[in-house]
N, CA, C and O atoms as a Tinker XYZ file with bonds, in Angstrom:
   420  protein
     1  N    -31.356000  -65.588000   -5.622000    73     2
     2  CA   -30.286000  -65.322000   -4.752000    64     1     3
     3  C    -30.267000  -66.436000   -3.645000    63     2     4     5
     4  O    -29.209000  -66.890000   -3.210000    81     3
     5  N    -31.454000  -66.830000   -3.237000    73     3     6
     6  CA   -31.470000  -67.796000   -2.081000    64     5     7
     7  C    -30.878000  -69.160000   -2.541000    63     6     8     9
     8  O    -30.185000  -69.837000   -1.781000    81     7
     9  N    -31.164000  -69.524000   -3.763000    73     7    10
    10  CA   -30.700000  -70.856000   -4.431000    64     9    11
    11  C    -29.105000  -70.666000   -4.560000    63    10    12    13
    12  O    -28.364000  -71.602000   -4.261000    81    11
    13  N    -28.642000  -69.552000   -4.967000    73    11    14
    14  CA   -27.284000  -69.317000   -5.118000    64    13    15
    15  C    -26.519000  -69.472000   -3.779000    63    14    16    17
    16  O    -25.468000  -70.111000   -3.750000    81    15
    17  N    -27.024000  -68.908000   -2.703000    73    15    18
    18  CA   -26.546000  -69.041000   -1.333000    64    17    19
    19  C    -26.492000  -70.490000   -0.919000    63    18    20    21
    20  O    -25.482000  -71.007000   -0.442000    81    19
    21  N    -27.688000  -71.148000   -1.138000    73    19    22
    22  CA   -27.749000  -72.638000   -0.791000    64    21    23
    23  C    -26.633000  -73.407000   -1.506000    63    22    24    25
    24  O    -25.930000  -74.219000   -0.903000    81    23
    25  N    -26.487000  -73.125000   -2.827000    73    23    26
    26  CA   -25.539000  -73.893000   -3.582000    64    25    27
    27  C    -24.073000  -73.763000   -3.064000    63    26    28    29
    28  O    -23.273000  -74.697000   -3.001000    81    27
    29  N    -23.818000  -72.369000   -2.674000    73    27    30
    30  CA   -22.466000  -71.989000   -2.230000    64    29    31
    31  C    -22.266000  -72.836000   -0.926000    63    30    32    33
    32  O    -21.203000  -73.426000   -0.730000    81    31
    33  N    -23.254000  -72.882000   -0.084000    73    31    34
    34  CA   -23.097000  -73.628000    1.207000    64    33    35
    35  C    -22.830000  -75.013000    0.974000    63    34    36    37
    36  O    -21.936000  -75.570000    1.610000    81    35
    37  N    -23.546000  -75.654000    0.084000    73    35    38
    38  CA   -23.364000  -77.074000   -0.312000    64    37    39
    39  C    -21.872000  -77.290000   -0.787000    63    38    40    41
    40  O    -21.174000  -78.158000   -0.264000    81    39
    41  N    -21.439000  -76.523000   -1.730000    73    39    42
    42  CA   -20.058000  -76.587000   -2.343000    64    41    43
    43  C    -19.065000  -76.490000   -1.130000    63    42    44    45
    44  O    -18.187000  -77.332000   -0.940000    81    43
    45  N    -19.257000  -75.468000   -0.375000    73    43    46
    46  CA   -18.312000  -75.264000    0.788000    64    45    47
    47  C    -18.300000  -76.420000    1.755000    63    46    48    49
    48  O    -17.234000  -76.744000    2.278000    81    47
    49  N    -19.410000  -77.057000    2.023000    73    47    50
    50  CA   -19.419000  -78.246000    2.869000    64    49    51
    51  C    -18.743000  -79.421000    2.102000    63    50    52    53
    52  O    -17.984000  -80.152000    2.737000    81    51
    53  N    -18.953000  -79.638000    0.858000    73    51    54
    54  CA   -18.283000  -80.639000    0.154000    64    53    55
    55  C    -16.784000  -80.427000    0.172000    63    54    56    57
    56  O    -16.047000  -81.361000    0.488000    81    55
    57  N    -16.331000  -79.309000   -0.133000    73    55    58
    58  CA   -14.911000  -78.941000   -0.109000    64    57    59
    59  C    -14.228000  -79.244000    1.230000    63    58    60    61
    60  O    -13.123000  -79.782000    1.304000    81    59
    61  N    -14.989000  -78.848000    2.321000    73    59    62
    62  CA   -14.465000  -78.987000    3.640000    64    61    63
    63  C    -14.346000  -80.578000    4.033000    63    62    64    65
    64  O    -13.593000  -80.927000    4.942000    81    63
    65  N    -15.035000  -81.399000    3.388000    73    63    66
    66  CA   -14.943000  -82.759000    3.739000    64    65    67
    67  C    -13.922000  -83.506000    3.025000    63    66    68    69
    68  O    -13.621000  -84.636000    3.409000    81    67
    69  N    -13.282000  -82.892000    1.872000    73    67    70
    70  CA   -12.288000  -83.527000    1.159000    64    69    71
    71  C    -10.922000  -83.234000    1.678000    63    70    72    73
    72  O    -10.589000  -82.084000    1.966000    81    71
    73  N    -10.110000  -84.282000    1.804000    73    71    74
    74  CA    -8.666000  -84.077000    2.307000    64    73    75
    75  C     -7.975000  -83.289000    1.263000    63    74    76    77
    76  O     -8.259000  -83.398000    0.070000    81    75
    77  N     -7.058000  -82.488000    1.729000    73    75    78
    78  CA    -6.289000  -81.618000    0.859000    64    77    79
    79  C     -5.342000  -82.465000   -0.075000    63    78    80    81
    80  O     -4.852000  -83.516000    0.338000    81    79
    81  N     -5.105000  -82.002000   -1.297000    73    79    82
    82  CA    -4.319000  -82.582000   -2.348000    64    81    83
    83  C     -2.946000  -82.780000   -1.683000    63    82    84    85
    84  O     -2.393000  -81.911000   -1.008000    81    83
    85  N     -2.426000  -84.050000   -1.946000    73    83    86
    86  CA    -0.988000  -84.321000   -1.534000    64    85    87
    87  C     -1.003000  -84.915000   -0.109000    63    86    88    89
    88  O     -0.034000  -85.555000    0.300000    81    87
    89  N     -2.009000  -84.724000    0.584000    73    87    90
    90  CA    -2.026000  -85.269000    1.964000    64    89    91
    91  C     -2.418000  -86.725000    2.054000    63    90    92    93
    92  O     -3.272000  -87.177000    1.291000    81    91
    93  N     -1.828000  -87.461000    2.948000    73    91    94
    94  CA    -2.471000  -88.730000    3.125000    64    93    95
    95  C     -3.887000  -88.602000    3.631000    63    94    96    97
    96  O     -4.156000  -87.701000    4.426000    81    95
    97  N     -4.769000  -89.414000    3.234000    73    95    98
    98  CA    -6.136000  -89.199000    3.500000    64    97    99
    99  C     -6.398000  -89.102000    4.972000    63    98   100   101
   100  O     -7.159000  -88.264000    5.456000    81    99
   101  N     -5.712000  -90.028000    5.689000    73    99   102
   102  CA    -5.901000  -90.016000    7.194000    64   101   103
   103  C     -5.415000  -88.772000    7.833000    63   102   104   105
   104  O     -6.024000  -88.269000    8.778000    81   103
   105  N     -4.283000  -88.240000    7.319000    73   103   106
   106  CA    -3.717000  -86.990000    7.955000    64   105   107
   107  C     -4.624000  -85.844000    7.660000    63   106   108   109
   108  O     -4.817000  -85.047000    8.578000    81   107
   109  N     -5.230000  -85.638000    6.466000    73   107   110
   110  CA    -6.192000  -84.649000    6.230000    64   109   111
   111  C     -7.364000  -84.694000    6.981000    63   110   112   113
   112  O     -7.846000  -83.660000    7.444000    81   111
   113  N     -7.939000  -85.936000    7.170000    73   111   114
   114  CA    -9.150000  -86.205000    7.986000    64   113   115
   115  C     -8.889000  -85.884000    9.446000    63   114   116   117
   116  O     -9.713000  -85.294000   10.145000    81   115
   117  N     -7.644000  -86.319000    9.897000    73   115   118
   118  CA    -7.323000  -86.044000   11.361000    64   117   119
   119  C     -7.292000  -84.512000   11.513000    63   118   120   121
   120  O     -7.863000  -83.996000   12.474000    81   119
   121  N     -6.725000  -83.861000   10.709000    73   119   122
   122  CA    -6.626000  -82.290000   10.914000    64   121   123
   123  C     -7.991000  -81.700000   10.844000    63   122   124   125
   124  O     -8.364000  -80.928000   11.727000    81   123
   125  N     -8.768000  -82.027000    9.826000    73   123   126
   126  CA   -10.149000  -81.457000    9.709000    64   125   127
   127  C    -10.916000  -81.725000   10.918000    63   126   128   129
   128  O    -11.520000  -80.794000   11.450000    81   127
   129  N    -10.961000  -83.001000   11.452000    73   127   130
   130  CA   -11.678000  -83.298000   12.632000    64   129   131
   131  C    -11.161000  -82.631000   13.853000    63   130   132   133
   132  O    -11.937000  -82.151000   14.680000    81   131
   133  N     -9.848000  -82.586000   13.992000    73   131   134
   134  CA    -9.198000  -81.768000   15.125000    64   133   135
   135  C     -9.675000  -80.359000   15.088000    63   134   136   137
   136  O    -10.114000  -79.794000   16.089000    81   135
   137  N     -9.583000  -79.808000   13.930000    73   135   138
   138  CA    -9.990000  -78.400000   13.799000    64   137   139
   139  C    -11.414000  -78.109000   14.199000    63   138   140   141
   140  O    -11.697000  -77.189000   14.967000    81   139
   141  N    -12.350000  -78.961000   13.629000    73   139   142
   142  CA   -13.692000  -78.814000   14.021000    64   141   143
   143  C    -14.039000  -78.973000   15.510000    63   142   144   145
   144  O    -14.873000  -78.272000   16.083000    81   143
   145  N    -13.352000  -79.923000   16.067000    73   143   146
   146  CA   -13.649000  -80.230000   17.535000    64   145   147
   147  C    -12.893000  -79.437000   18.525000    63   146   148   149
   148  O    -13.355000  -79.227000   19.647000    81   147
   149  N    -11.718000  -78.979000   18.133000    73   147   150
   150  CA   -10.770000  -78.254000   19.136000    64   149   151
   151  C    -10.508000  -76.834000   18.856000    63   150   152   153
   152  O    -10.284000  -76.072000   19.797000    81   151
   153  N    -10.517000  -76.408000   17.623000    73   151   154
   154  CA   -10.268000  -75.039000   17.314000    64   153   155
   155  C    -11.343000  -74.187000   17.065000    63   154   156   157
   156  O    -11.490000  -73.165000   17.736000    81   155
   157  N    -12.236000  -74.551000   16.025000    73   155   158
   158  CA   -13.357000  -73.632000   15.602000    64   157   159
   159  C    -14.401000  -74.529000   14.983000    63   158   160   161
   160  O    -14.134000  -75.414000   14.169000    81   159
   161  N    -15.643000  -74.232000   15.437000    73   159   162
   162  CA   -16.717000  -75.005000   14.837000    64   161   163
   163  C    -17.015000  -74.247000   13.528000    63   162   164   165
   164  O    -17.667000  -74.841000   12.670000    81   163
   165  N    -16.646000  -73.137000   13.326000    73   163   166
   166  CA   -16.977000  -72.339000   12.034000    64   165   167
   167  C    -16.100000  -72.863000   10.907000    63   166   168   169
   168  O    -14.972000  -73.259000   11.203000    81   167
   169  N    -16.488000  -72.902000    9.713000    73   167   170
   170  CA   -15.922000  -73.453000    8.619000    64   169   171
   171  C    -14.601000  -72.661000    8.141000    63   170   172   173
   172  O    -13.580000  -73.241000    7.770000    81   171
   173  N    -14.745000  -71.337000    8.194000    73   171   174
   174  CA   -13.611000  -70.476000    7.587000    64   173   175
   175  C    -12.261000  -70.696000    8.179000    63   174   176   177
   176  O    -11.258000  -70.725000    7.466000    81   175
   177  N    -12.221000  -70.850000    9.468000    73   175   178
   178  CA   -10.960000  -71.082000   10.199000    64   177   179
   179  C    -10.320000  -72.424000    9.772000    63   178   180   181
   180  O     -9.126000  -72.547000    9.498000    81   179
   181  N    -11.281000  -73.465000    9.742000    73   179   182
   182  CA   -10.821000  -74.846000    9.309000    64   181   183
   183  C    -10.417000  -74.861000    7.856000    63   182   184   185
   184  O     -9.418000  -75.479000    7.487000    81   183
   185  N    -11.166000  -74.203000    7.054000    73   183   186
   186  CA   -10.848000  -74.100000    5.523000    64   185   187
   187  C     -9.544000  -73.498000    5.338000    63   186   188   189
   188  O     -8.774000  -73.992000    4.514000    81   187
   189  N     -9.200000  -72.434000    6.051000    73   187   190
   190  CA    -7.960000  -71.791000    5.914000    64   189   191
   191  C     -6.770000  -72.704000    6.383000    63   190   192   193
   192  O     -5.746000  -72.798000    5.707000    81   191
   193  N     -6.945000  -73.362000    7.547000    73   191   194
   194  CA    -6.003000  -74.303000    8.116000    64   193   195
   195  C     -5.700000  -75.442000    7.143000    63   194   196   197
   196  O     -4.546000  -75.845000    6.996000    81   195
   197  N     -6.772000  -75.977000    6.457000    73   195   198
   198  CA    -6.597000  -77.014000    5.463000    64   197   199
   199  C     -5.774000  -76.540000    4.250000    63   198   200   201
   200  O     -4.932000  -77.281000    3.743000    81   199
   201  N     -6.016000  -75.331000    3.801000    73   199   202
   202  CA    -5.227000  -74.658000    2.720000    64   201   203
   203  C     -3.796000  -74.581000    3.061000    63   202   204   205
   204  O     -2.936000  -74.883000    2.233000    81   203
   205  N     -3.501000  -74.167000    4.312000    73   203   206
   206  CA    -2.146000  -74.056000    4.731000    64   205   207
   207  C     -1.458000  -75.352000    4.878000    63   206   208   209
   208  O     -0.264000  -75.469000    4.602000    81   207
   209  N     -2.260000  -76.430000    5.352000    73   207   210
   210  CA    -1.721000  -77.729000    5.544000    64   209   211
   211  C     -1.347000  -78.321000    4.115000    63   210   212   213
   212  O     -0.378000  -79.069000    3.976000    81   211
   213  N     -2.152000  -77.952000    3.087000    73   211   214
   214  CA    -1.789000  -78.396000    1.698000    64   213   215
   215  C     -0.344000  -77.919000    1.244000    63   214   216   217
   216  O      0.310000  -78.520000    0.391000    81   215
   217  N      0.051000  -76.868000    1.850000    73   215   218
   218  CA     1.304000  -76.313000    1.342000    64   217   219
   219  C      2.539000  -77.031000    2.033000    63   218   220   221
   220  O      3.683000  -76.807000    1.638000    81   219
   221  N      2.290000  -77.832000    2.994000    73   219   222
   222  CA     3.325000  -78.652000    3.708000    64   221   223
   223  C      3.662000  -79.807000    2.690000    63   222   224   225
   224  O      2.868000  -80.212000    1.841000    81   223
   225  N      4.926000  -80.282000    2.879000    73   223   226
   226  CA     5.360000  -81.528000    2.159000    64   225   227
   227  C      4.537000  -82.705000    2.653000    63   226   228   229
   228  O      3.857000  -82.631000    3.677000    81   227
   229  N      4.617000  -83.783000    1.905000    73   227   230
   230  CA     3.942000  -84.976000    2.459000    64   229   231
   231  C      4.473000  -85.550000    3.766000    63   230   232   233
   232  O      3.739000  -86.138000    4.560000    81   231
   233  N      5.721000  -85.366000    3.953000    73   231   234
   234  CA     6.374000  -85.763000    5.207000    64   233   235
   235  C      5.909000  -84.835000    6.371000    63   234   236   237
   236  O      5.643000  -85.290000    7.483000    81   235
   237  N      5.827000  -83.539000    6.064000    73   235   238
   238  CA     5.324000  -82.657000    7.185000    64   237   239
   239  C      3.929000  -83.005000    7.531000    63   238   240   241
   240  O      3.603000  -83.116000    8.713000    81   239
   241  N      3.060000  -83.190000    6.535000    73   239   242
   242  CA     1.640000  -83.552000    6.653000    64   241   243
   243  C      1.565000  -84.813000    7.536000    63   242   244   245
   244  O      0.705000  -84.913000    8.412000    81   243
   245  N      2.411000  -85.706000    7.313000    73   243   246
   246  CA     2.345000  -87.044000    8.034000    64   245   247
   247  C      2.693000  -86.767000    9.492000    63   246   248   249
   248  O      2.045000  -87.291000   10.398000    81   247
   249  N      3.743000  -85.922000    9.725000    73   247   250
   250  CA     4.116000  -85.559000   11.043000    64   249   251
   251  C      3.061000  -84.851000   11.768000    63   250   252   253
   252  O      2.826000  -85.158000   12.937000    81   251
   253  N      2.397000  -83.917000   11.164000    73   251   254
   254  CA     1.284000  -83.225000   11.801000    64   253   255
   255  C      0.214000  -84.024000   12.137000    63   254   256   257
   256  O     -0.377000  -83.824000   13.198000    81   255
   257  N     -0.172000  -85.042000   11.261000    73   255   258
   258  CA    -1.217000  -85.984000   11.540000    64   257   259
   259  C     -0.849000  -86.979000   12.765000    63   258   260   261
   260  O     -1.678000  -87.295000   13.618000    81   259
   261  N      0.376000  -87.396000   12.751000    73   259   262
   262  CA     0.830000  -88.209000   13.909000    64   261   263
   263  C      0.822000  -87.387000   15.187000    63   262   264   265
   264  O      0.439000  -87.912000   16.232000    81   263
   265  N      1.211000  -86.178000   15.153000    73   263   266
   266  CA     1.223000  -85.307000   16.493000    64   265   267
   267  C     -0.176000  -85.159000   16.876000    63   266   268   269
   268  O     -0.456000  -85.284000   18.068000    81   267
   269  N     -1.183000  -84.886000   15.938000    73   267   270
   270  CA    -2.559000  -84.727000   16.434000    64   269   271
   271  C     -3.190000  -86.078000   16.908000    63   270   272   273
   272  O     -4.093000  -86.088000   17.745000    81   271
   273  N     -2.695000  -87.202000   16.354000    73   271   274
   274  CA    -3.169000  -88.468000   16.852000    64   273   275
   275  C     -2.471000  -89.011000   18.050000    63   274   276   277
   276  O     -2.805000  -90.047000   18.625000    81   275
   277  N     -1.472000  -88.235000   18.390000    73   275   278
   278  CA    -0.531000  -88.520000   19.646000    64   277   279
   279  C      0.033000  -89.916000   19.439000    63   278   280   281
   280  O      0.027000  -90.745000   20.349000    81   279
   281  N      0.536000  -90.171000   18.190000    73   279   282
   282  CA     1.129000  -91.470000   17.845000    64   281   283
   283  C      2.651000  -91.445000   18.212000    63   282   284   285
   284  O      3.482000  -91.190000   17.340000    81   283
   285  N      2.996000  -91.698000   19.445000    73   283   286
   286  CA     4.329000  -91.590000   19.919000    64   285   287
   287  C      5.244000  -92.538000   19.130000    63   286   288   289
   288  O      6.436000  -92.265000   18.993000    81   287
   289  N      4.721000  -93.605000   18.630000    73   287   290
   290  CA     5.597000  -94.558000   17.845000    64   289   291
   291  C      6.030000  -93.936000   16.565000    63   290   292   293
   292  O      7.217000  -93.966000   16.240000    81   291
   293  N      5.130000  -93.378000   15.831000    73   291   294
   294  CA     5.407000  -92.900000   14.531000    64   293   295
   295  C      6.189000  -91.511000   14.424000    63   294   296   297
   296  O      6.948000  -91.284000   13.482000    81   295
   297  N      5.948000  -90.584000   15.470000    73   295   298
   298  CA     6.559000  -89.280000   15.505000    64   297   299
   299  C      8.101000  -89.299000   15.260000    63   298   300   301
   300  O      8.603000  -88.619000   14.365000    81   299
   301  N      8.824000  -90.089000   16.072000    73   299   302
   302  CA    10.279000  -90.042000   15.789000    64   301   303
   303  C     10.734000  -90.481000   14.439000    63   302   304   305
   304  O     11.643000  -89.887000   13.860000    81   303
   305  N     10.165000  -91.436000   13.964000    73   303   306
   306  CA    10.540000  -91.897000   12.586000    64   305   307
   307  C     10.184000  -90.812000   11.529000    63   306   308   309
   308  O     11.017000  -90.495000   10.679000    81   307
   309  N      8.990000  -90.259000   11.575000    73   307   310
   310  CA     8.588000  -89.260000   10.706000    64   309   311
   311  C      9.461000  -87.990000   10.810000    63   310   312   313
   312  O      9.831000  -87.380000    9.807000    81   311
   313  N      9.754000  -87.641000   11.993000    73   311   314
   314  CA    10.677000  -86.487000   12.164000    64   313   315
   315  C     12.038000  -86.750000   11.675000    63   314   316   317
   316  O     12.706000  -85.822000   11.220000    81   315
   317  N     12.512000  -87.993000   11.737000    73   315   318
   318  CA    13.883000  -88.335000   11.213000    64   317   319
   319  C     14.001000  -88.204000    9.746000    63   318   320   321
   320  O     15.118000  -88.067000    9.247000    81   319
   321  N     12.865000  -88.238000    8.969000    73   319   322
   322  CA    12.861000  -88.204000    7.559000    64   321   323
   323  C     12.781000  -86.808000    7.098000    63   322   324   325
   324  O     12.767000  -86.582000    5.888000    81   323
   325  N     12.723000  -85.797000    8.009000    73   323   326
   326  CA    12.622000  -84.347000    7.634000    64   325   327
   327  C     13.965000  -83.688000    8.061000    63   326   328   329
   328  O     14.707000  -84.165000    8.920000    81   327
   329  N     14.196000  -82.549000    7.375000    73   327   330
   330  CA    15.282000  -81.682000    7.857000    64   329   331
   331  C     14.844000  -80.956000    9.192000    63   330   332   333
   332  O     13.643000  -80.907000    9.457000    81   331
   333  N     15.678000  -80.449000    9.953000    73   331   334
   334  CA    15.349000  -79.798000   11.154000    64   333   335
   335  C     14.296000  -78.699000   10.928000    63   334   336   337
   336  O     13.358000  -78.543000   11.710000    81   335
   337  N     14.482000  -77.941000    9.830000    73   335   338
   338  CA    13.559000  -76.806000    9.566000    64   337   339
   339  C     12.199000  -77.357000    9.226000    63   338   340   341
   340  O     11.190000  -76.876000    9.743000    81   339
   341  N     12.151000  -78.330000    8.390000    73   339   342
   342  CA    10.871000  -79.061000    7.975000    64   341   343
   343  C     10.114000  -79.623000    9.234000    63   342   344   345
   344  O      8.904000  -79.468000    9.402000    81   343
   345  N     10.892000  -80.246000   10.045000    73   343   346
   346  CA    10.281000  -80.831000   11.324000    64   345   347
   347  C      9.696000  -79.744000   12.217000    63   346   348   349
   348  O      8.603000  -79.886000   12.766000    81   347
   349  N     10.431000  -78.685000   12.346000    73   347   350
   350  CA    10.106000  -77.508000   13.196000    64   349   351
   351  C      8.776000  -76.906000   12.670000    63   350   352   353
   352  O      7.854000  -76.624000   13.435000    81   351
   353  N      8.723000  -76.734000   11.401000    73   351   354
   354  CA     7.573000  -76.203000   10.712000    64   353   355
   355  C      6.306000  -77.077000   10.986000    63   354   356   357
   356  O      5.222000  -76.566000   11.266000    81   355
   357  N      6.495000  -78.344000   10.895000    73   355   358
   358  CA     5.306000  -79.182000   11.075000    64   357   359
   359  C      4.909000  -79.185000   12.577000    63   358   360   361
   360  O      3.722000  -79.127000   12.900000    81   359
   361  N      5.875000  -79.250000   13.462000    73   359   362
   362  CA     5.617000  -79.292000   14.932000    64   361   363
   363  C      4.923000  -77.970000   15.409000    63   362   364   365
   364  O      4.188000  -77.989000   16.396000    81   363
   365  N      5.147000  -76.893000   14.745000    73   363   366
   366  CA     4.593000  -75.617000   15.082000    64   365   367
   367  C      3.434000  -75.199000   14.320000    63   366   368   369
   368  O      2.876000  -74.118000   14.507000    81   367
   369  N      3.037000  -76.145000   13.371000    73   367   370
   370  CA     1.983000  -75.864000   12.371000    64   369   371
   371  C      0.678000  -75.401000   13.034000    63   370   372   373
   372  O      0.191000  -74.336000   12.653000    81   371
   373  N      0.103000  -76.078000   13.950000    73   371   374
   374  CA    -1.249000  -75.865000   14.542000    64   373   375
   375  C     -1.266000  -74.573000   15.240000    63   374   376   377
   376  O     -2.171000  -73.759000   15.056000    81   375
   377  N     -0.183000  -74.351000   16.119000    73   375   378
   378  CA    -0.251000  -73.101000   16.829000    64   377   379
   379  C     -0.099000  -71.926000   15.933000    63   378   380   381
   380  O     -0.869000  -70.969000   16.024000    81   379
   381  N      0.860000  -71.969000   15.079000    73   379   382
   382  CA     1.178000  -70.793000   14.148000    64   381   383
   383  C      0.014000  -70.519000   13.035000    63   382   384   385
   384  O     -0.391000  -69.385000   12.779000    81   383
   385  N     -0.407000  -71.549000   12.491000    73   383   386
   386  CA    -1.427000  -71.381000   11.384000    64   385   387
   387  C     -2.772000  -71.058000   11.972000    63   386   388   389
   388  O     -3.534000  -70.334000   11.330000    81   387
   389  N     -3.122000  -71.539000   13.142000    73   387   390
   390  CA    -4.358000  -71.222000   13.795000    64   389   391
   391  C     -4.441000  -69.721000   14.125000    63   390   392   393
   392  O     -5.510000  -69.120000   14.013000    81   391
   393  N     -3.342000  -69.134000   14.520000    73   391   394
   394  CA    -3.315000  -67.730000   14.825000    64   393   395
   395  C     -3.442000  -66.921000   13.455000    63   394   396   397
   396  O     -4.076000  -65.867000   13.413000    81   395
   397  N     -2.875000  -67.409000   12.454000    73   395   398
   398  CA    -3.061000  -66.652000   11.169000    64   397   399
   399  C     -4.364000  -66.879000   10.475000    63   398   400   401
   400  O     -4.765000  -66.048000    9.660000    81   399
   401  N     -5.054000  -67.963000   10.755000    73   399   402
   402  CA    -6.398000  -68.247000   10.175000    64   401   403
   403  C     -7.550000  -67.670000   10.933000    63   402   404   405
   404  O     -8.660000  -67.558000   10.413000    81   403
   405  N     -7.284000  -67.294000   12.186000    73   403   406
   406  CA    -8.434000  -66.745000   12.971000    64   405   407
   407  C     -8.702000  -65.339000   12.594000    63   406   408   409
   408  O     -7.718000  -64.634000   12.370000    81   407
   409  N     -9.903000  -64.814000   12.487000    73   407   410
   410  CA   -10.090000  -63.458000   12.181000    64   409   411
   411  C     -9.752000  -62.633000   13.364000    63   410   412   413
   412  O     -9.995000  -62.995000   14.515000    81   411
   413  N     -9.127000  -61.401000   13.016000    73   411   414
   414  CA    -8.750000  -60.601000   14.071000    64   413   415
   415  C     -9.919000  -59.820000   14.692000    63   414   416   417
   416  O    -10.944000  -59.664000   14.029000    81   415
   417  N     -9.815000  -59.339000   15.893000    73   415   418
   418  CA   -10.975000  -58.617000   16.521000    64   417   419
   419  C    -11.527000  -59.415000   17.482000    63   418   420
   420  O    -12.497000  -59.021000   18.129000    81   419
């Protein structure tokens, strides 16, 4: 049982270090690092956030990454490539998804 738990922890750590499919590597890494430093040190909240991030379009993921990096030059161009609804979803992603991913109580 102890070996199984250890293996599960190793697999979880490996999965947490991989950028989500479809995301630019830098955007996935930016989100993961931001989550660990600013939102939650525990893995389950960040894992949940990364799963939700993977559901965004590539353009939305790029906008989230630029927002987190505070890249004022890239944000307007990335936003212009999205519909208003897509841009709004990306701009509210961190606040909205963090609430959904945090355990209640």
